[in-house]
N, C-alpha and C positions, 0 to 999 in steps of 0.2 A: 388217658390216664395217667400212663407211665410218666413222660415226659414232665408234666406240673410237679409229682411227687419227687422225682429226680432233683429238680429246680429247687423244690422247697426245702430238702433235706441237703442239698448241698449249700442253700442260703441259712440254713439254720446251724449247720455245722462249721461254718464260717466265723459265726458267732459265740462259737465256743473255743474254735483253736487261736483264734487271734489273740484273744486276752490269754489264754494260758500260755501261749509261745511269749508274750510280752514279759507276763509273770516267770518264768523262768529265764529268762535272758536277764530280768532284774537281779534274781535272787544269785543265779549263775555268775554276774558279772563281781559277785563278792569275792567267790570261791576262784575264778577262771576269768581268763579274758573271753573278751566279746567272742572272736572268733573261736575258741575251745570251747565255749558254752553252746553256741550254734551247731557246731560239729556234734557235740555228744546228744543234741536235740535231736537232729536228723538223723542220726546213726538209729536212736531208742524209737522213732518215729519208722524207720524200713523195717527194723524188727519186727515192729508190732504190725506192719502190713504183711509182711512176708511170713509170719508166722499161721495166720488162719489159711492162707492158700496154700503152703506144703500140707498142713494138715488135711486140707479139702484133697488134695492132689494123691494123698496116700489112700482115703477111702476108696477114689474111685478106681 
């Protein structure tokens, strides 16, 4: 039961992330170059991924 759920969750999250990345890069192109826009986006994604992990490890 776990594998189909993980596959479905990964597929559905791709439908959300890909269009959002396209919008961020399109809007960011007016303010920054494409390279800087992608760098800022990746930095924010890493921060959002690391924050829950660090909070979780502090609890245990």
